N, C-alpha and C positions, 0 to 999 in steps of 0.2 A: 518651793511653791507648796502652799499649803491647800487643804482639800477646797475651801471655798473659793480659791483662786484658779483652780483647774477649769480650762474651757470645756470639759465634758461634765461640768457640775449643771446639768439641765434640771429645770424645776419638775418636768413631768417624765415619766417613762417614754423613751425614743423608740421608733421603729427604724432600724439601721440595717441596710443592704450593702454586703460587701460583694463587689463585682470585680473579680481578677482573672487572669487568664488561666491558670492550671491549678489542679489539686496539688495541695501543699502550700500554694502562694500565701492564702490567709494566716497560716499557722506561720510561715517565715516572715512575713511583712508587718503583721499585726496580730499575732495570737495572743499576746499578753494583753494587749488593749481591749481585744474581743472579750477575753475572760472578765476583765475589769467591768466592761460595760454590762455583760450579763449578771454578774454578782451584785451590780447596782440596780438591777431589775429591769434593764432595757431588753428590747427582743432584737436579736441578730439573726438574719438569713444569709447564706451564701447563694451567689451565682457565678458557677465556674464556666468559662467561655469555651474552653478546649478539653478534650478528652485526656490529655497527657499521654498520649499513645505513642510518643516518640522517645521519651525519657528513659532509656535503658540501654546497657551494653550486653544484655543477655541475648544472644542470638536465636535462642529457642522460643523466646516470646513473640508471638504475632501482635501487631497493633490492636486488635479487637480483644485479645487476652490482657494485655497491658491496660487498655482502656478500662476493662472491668476490675482489674486489681487496683487500679489507682481510685477509681470511683469507691470501691469498698473501704480503701485506706481513708480517703476523705470523709466518708460518713463517720468512720470510727473517730477520727481526730477531732471532726466537728462536735461529736458526743462528749468528749473529753471537755471542751470548753463550754458545753451547754448549747450549742446551736442545734436546733431541732429541724431546720428546714434548709435543704440543699437542692439547688437548681443546677443541672447540668444541660449546657446548650449543645455539647458534643461536637464542636468544629474540631477539625483536625489540629494537632499539636504542631506547632512551626508553621502554619500557613496562614494564621489569622490575619485579616486585613481590615481597617476600619472604614468599610465602604457602606453604602446605605443599607444593605440587606442586614448588616450586625447591627447598625444604629436602630433599625427598626425592631430587631429581636430585644434588644436591651431596653428600648422604650415600652416595648410591651410589658416585659418584666417589672420595670418601674410602676407602670400603671396598674399592674395586677398586685404588687407588694405594697405600694403607697408609702415607700420610706420617708422619714423625716430627714434622714442622714445617708449619704451615700460614701461608701470608701472605695477608692479605685487606686490607680497608681499613675505614675507621672509620664506622660508621653514624649517629654522633652528631655528625660534623663537617659541619656545614650551610654554613659561610662557611671561605674559605680566604684568609688575610691579609685586606685590605680592598678586594679588587678582584674576588673571584670566588665565585660560588654553586657550591657543590659538586654535581656532576651528581646526579640522584636515582638513576640507575642503580648510582652508586658506592655510596651509602648502603644502597640495596637488596641489593647484592651483600654488603656488609660484614654485614648483619644476617641474612641468609639463611645465610651461611657460618657465622657464630657459632653459629647456632641448630642447623645440622647437626653442628658439632663436638661441641656439648653441649646436651643429651644425645642426639641422634638416633644419631649414628655409634657411640656408646658402648654402647647398650642394645639387644639382640636383639629386644625386643619393640616397639620404635619402628620403623616401617615394617615390620612383620613379614615382608611379603612378600619384601623384599630378602633376608631371611636363610631363609625357608621356600621361596621359589620361585626365587630367584636363588644360592643358596648363597654369600651375601655375609655373612661372620662380622663381629660388631662389631669397631669398632677404636677405640683410645684415641689421640689426638693428644696429644703430649707438650708442645708450645709452639705459641703463636699469636704472629705478628709482624704488627701491625697498621700498614700502611702510611697515609700522609696522616693522621696521627693528631691529634686535637683536643689531646691532651697526650702528647708523646713521653716515653719514659723511658730510651731508648738512642739513641746515634747511631753510624752505621758509617762509617769512613773508606773512600770509594771514589775517591781521589784517583788511585790507580794504574789504576783502571777507568774513569775518566771519559771518556777518548777512546773506549773500546769501546762505552760507554752511548751517546755521540753517533752512532757508527757504526751501532749498532742502530736508533736512533730514525730516523736517515735512511733507513731501509727504508720508514718510514710516509710514503712521499712524498704520498699523498693527502691527509695530515692536517697536514703540517708547514710546507707553503708553501716560502719560501726557506730552504733549509738553513743559510746564512750567518748569517741573522736568528735562528734557533733557536739556532745556536751561541753567538751574542754574548749572547743572552738568558740562556743558562744559565751561561755561562762567568763572569758577574758574580755569581752566586750563590755565590761561595765563602764559607768561614766567616770570621766577623768579625776573627778572629785572624790571617788570611793576607791576601794582596794577590793582585790581578790578575797581577803578575809572578811571584809564588811562590804559586800558589794551594792550597788544600785544600778537598776537597769531602766532604761527608757526605750520608747519606740516613738519615731519622729514622723511628722506629718505637716503638710501645708493645708492649713484649714481655709477654706472659702465660705464664708456666711453670705448666702445669696439673698436673704429677706426674711 
């Protein structure tokens, strides 16, 4: 696929909002693509729904201390990629539910940020490969985000208080890019940004353990048509063009 054929070859700079569950999800799911988009002149912001306050085996860390640590790690990782704006909604890790309140919160962020493109994750993807159960927060984040995009963010009478009391006008999102998809329909070449993705991931030191082991694990995931000596790396999405 050459550059003119890529689905992210937009004519104008895009406002892109990444809505995912946990600190570190953006870097793991789409960090190379985020770096590529920022290099191309697009504006990328993050909205993380949970605080990440459960992800540790350290018995000395309290949930509040872990929350602070993971937020600081996420800001540092975002800075590596060039993301300047990170929103935290601070829901408890592991307890995310795609209810009306969460949908309203995401709708508020969409109407504040006015994105052309939203990246989220696949609420239908229960299993990943043959070795991993997809985290329930990932699925809840994807479901709530899709429900906020359509129809809640679009119609002023959905959560009318956002329009009436907070002066947040309805907003139409043009594209949705679903990361960690059950069925991808596009792949983005991130070879030139793979090392930057690794640098950003290494900022999540509370989560990755040994950085060398992480790098080894990720480097072998090159495309089948390439080799470890001359690798090509991709990130995969299901892209929805809404109009």
